[in-house]
N, C-alpha and C positions, 0 to 999 in steps of 0.2 A: 824805255827799256831799263832794267835795273843796272846793267853793266854794259857799256858800249865798247866794242872791239871789232877789228876787221875779221872777215871770214877766213877760214883756213884754206890752204892750197890742196889739202888732202881731198881725194875724190872717193865717194862711196861707190863700190862696184857691186853688181848683182851677185849675191851669195858668196861674197868674199869678205874676209875680215879686214877692216881698215882701222888702224890705230891713229887717232887724231893726235898730233904732236902736242906734248905738254907745253904750256905757255905760262910763265911765272911773271908776276909783277916785280919790278926792280926792288920793291920794298920787302919782298919775300925771299930771303936767302935760301938757297937749296942746301939741306943738311949734308954733312959728309957721310953719314950712315943712312941707309935707306929705311924709311918707315912711312907707312901709309895706312890710312883707314879706308874701309870700303865707303862707297858713296853714302852720304847721308846715313851713316851710322849716326845719322843726322843729329838727332837731338843729343845723342851720347857724345859726339865729338865736338860740337860747336862751342862747348864751354871749357874744353881742356886748355890749360895754359901751356906756354912753351917750355916751362921748366919740367912739367910732367912729361911732355913729349921727349925731352932730352934724356930723362932718366930711363923711360921705357925704350927709347930708340937704341940705347946702348946695350940692351940685353939681347940674348939669342932667342930664336924661336922656341928652342927646347926649354929654356928657362921660363918663357912666357907660358908654355903649355903646362909646366909643372905648377906654376902659380894658379892658373885657371882651374886646374883639377881640384883645388882646395876651396873654390868659391862657389857661390850659388846666386848668380844674378837673377835667376828666374824667381827667386823668393821676393825680391824687390818688385818685380813686375806684377806678381800676384797681389801683393799688398796694394800696389797702385790701382789695379783694376777693382779691388774691393772698395777702395776709397771713393771711386766715382760710380760704383754700383753697376758695373758692366764689364764687357770684354775689351778687346783691342780697339774696336770702333769708338766706344765711349771714351777710352783713354786718349785716343788721337783727337777726338772732337774737343775734349776738355783742355788738352795741352795746347792746341793751336788756337784756342779762344782765350788763353791766359798767358802764361809765361812764354810758351812757344811762339805765340804771335809776336810778342815784343822782340824776341830773339831773332826770328826769321824775317821780320820786317826790316830789321837792322842789317842782316846779312844780305838780303835781296836788294837793299837800297843802295844809296851812294854815300852814306855817312862814313866818316873816317874813324868813328868810334867802334872799331872792330879789332879783335886780336888777330894774330898771324893765321891761326887755323880758320877763323871765320872768313877772313879776306880770301884765303885760298879756296874755300868752298864757294864763295861768291864767284870767283873766276871759273871754277869747274861748272857750276850751274849755268853761268852765262855761255860757256862753250856748248853745253847741251842745247840750250835754247837756240843759239845761232846755227848750229848744225841741223837742228830740226827745221828751222826756217829755210835753210839751203835745200834740204831734202824736198820740202814742199814746193819751192820755186823751181827745182829741176824739171818739173813737169809743165812749167809755163806760168803765166800770170795767176795770181791768187784772187784777182778781182771777181767778186761774186761767188767764190767758192765757199761752201758752208763747212765750218770747222767746229767741232766740239772740243774744247780745252777742258778735259776732265781732271780736276785737281789743279785749279788755276792759280792757287796761292795769291800773291799780290799783283798778278797780271803781267808777269815778266814775259810770257809768250803771247797772251791774248792781245795786249796793246800793240806790239809790233805787227801781229797778223792783221789787226784792224787797219793799221797804217798801210799795209799792202793791199787793202781792198777786200779782204776776206769778211764774210758774214760769220761772226764768232758767237757761239754759245759757250759761256764760261761758268763753271761750277766749282764749288769747293765745300767740304764738310764744315769748314770754319766760317761762321758769320763774320768774325773779325777780319779774316783774310779777304772775304768777298767785299766788305765795306771799304777796305784799303785799296783793293784792285779797282773798284768803281771810282774812288776818289782820284787815283792816279790817272785813270783813263780820261776823266773829265778835264784834268789839267793838261794832258798831253795830246788828246785827239781834238785838235782845233783846226779851223779853216786856215788856209795860208794867209800871210799878212797882206799879199797883194790882192786877195779876194778872188783870184782866178780859179782856185781849187777849193771845192767844198770840204767841210770837215768829214773825216772818215766816219763810217757807221759805227756807233757805239756798241761794243759787245753787250750781249744780254747776260748780265751777271745774276746768278741764282745760287742760293745756299742749298746744296744737295750732296748726299753721299753718292759714291759710284753706283751702288746697287739701285738707286732710285732714278738713274738716268734713263731717258727714253727718247724716242724720235729717230729720225734718220738724217745722216750727215755725209757729205762727200768724204770727209776725213775726220777721224777721231784721233786725238793726241792725248797721251797720259804719261807725263814725265815725273819721275822720282816719287811715284805713289805706291807702286807695287811693294816697296820696302815695308809697308804696313800690313801686308797680307802673307800668311803662311802659304806654302805651295798648294795645299789642297784647296784653299780659298782663291788663290791666285789663278788657278786653272779656270774656275767658274767665272772669275772677273774678266779674264782675257776673252773668254767666249762671249760674255755679255757685251764688252766693248766692241768686239768684232761684229756683233749683231746690229750695232748702231751705225756702222760704217758701210758705205756702198763701194768705196774705191780703195781707201788706204787706212791703215792703223799704224800709228807710230808710238812706240813704247820705249821708256828707258827704265833700267832696273839695276840693282846692285849685283854684280857677278858673284856667283857662289863657287869658291875654291877653298881648299883647306887653309891656305894662307890668309885669304880675306876673312874667312870665318873666324880664324884665331884672332885676328886683329879687331874684328867686330866685338868679340868677347872682351878684349882689353878695353875698348871704348866703353862698354857697359859697366866696367868697374869704376870708371871715373866720369860720372854723369854731370859733374859741375854742381852749382848751387841748387839746381832744380831737377826734379825727376824727368826722365826721358821716356819716349815711346819705345816700344819693342821694335827691333829691326830684323827683317827677314831678307836673306839673300836668295837669289834664284840662278840656276844654271841655264845657259843658253839652250841646252838640249831639252830641258823641261818646258821652257817657254815655246820652243819650236814644236814640241809634241802637242802642247795645248792648242796652238794655232792650227796645226794640221788636223786635229780632231774635229774642228769646226769648218774645215775647208779653206784654210788660209795658209800661205807660205811666206817665208822671209825673203824679201827681194834685195834689201840693202842692210848692212849692219856695220857697226864700228865701235871702237872702245875709246872713251873719252877719259883722260887722266890728268890730274894735277898731283901735288904732293899728298893731299888729304881727301881727294875726291876721285872715285872710280865709277864709271857707269857704262853699261852696254846700251847702245842706241840702235834700235831696229825699225825698219819699215816693212810692214807685211801687207800683202795684197791677196785677193781671192784667187784660189787655184783655177 
């Protein structure tokens, strides 16, 4: 697993909001003024240095809004799409097969070569993964349970699920991410040293976008991927993912509020040395509406937060 930490004491309750307590590494001092990016304004925030954050953090929301009114981050997005000859999907594939892969491999890994923001995002993502595993284990043993990890990245969820005995199908749009996940799995999923326990079943890693997923699984999990889909496409993707699951669908997404949307725009103005993918926020009401439209309902939900990472995590089941 990319980041190891104990599970939280918070309990997810049916149809009630649970806020998972923030947990900070001792090496990440909490600032005196409050400033946070939405989750995975991902590629936009992972490169920002702490000096930039300090300057922005000292300003008021009103001042930020005034600055943003004079900018056009969409122009940069359109130019980026033209460069790769496509839309959002092509931009995402290109990014996570090149500079994005190197950046997120580092963030999801264990290297100390990360800045303050990247380390905090690592903590936030790890919290999302661990709470997802806890959600899954609340229903009993995962041994033999079929799970589709849609958007598996470097395997931060797929590998621990395999260690729990799940039969995992892991996919990602990025061939580089899938290759790294498979490499990590081969290193970590080994038989016990005493030879009494066999090696866990290796996840089936495949390069696929979400639209190409097929088959049937007991549980489908899609973490931190909906940020790449505008709401009109997210509705269809939620319906598609639900059609693959027989029992449970677990999603995480960037919450959409006025404040988070404003801060996302700030992140887009400071993309660091490389261009970033477009980031879309989603309201819980919109996600719930999309689920109900295809006969599913939210059973558990919670908010995961650190300084620079915010994500809604939900578990949905058939009505």
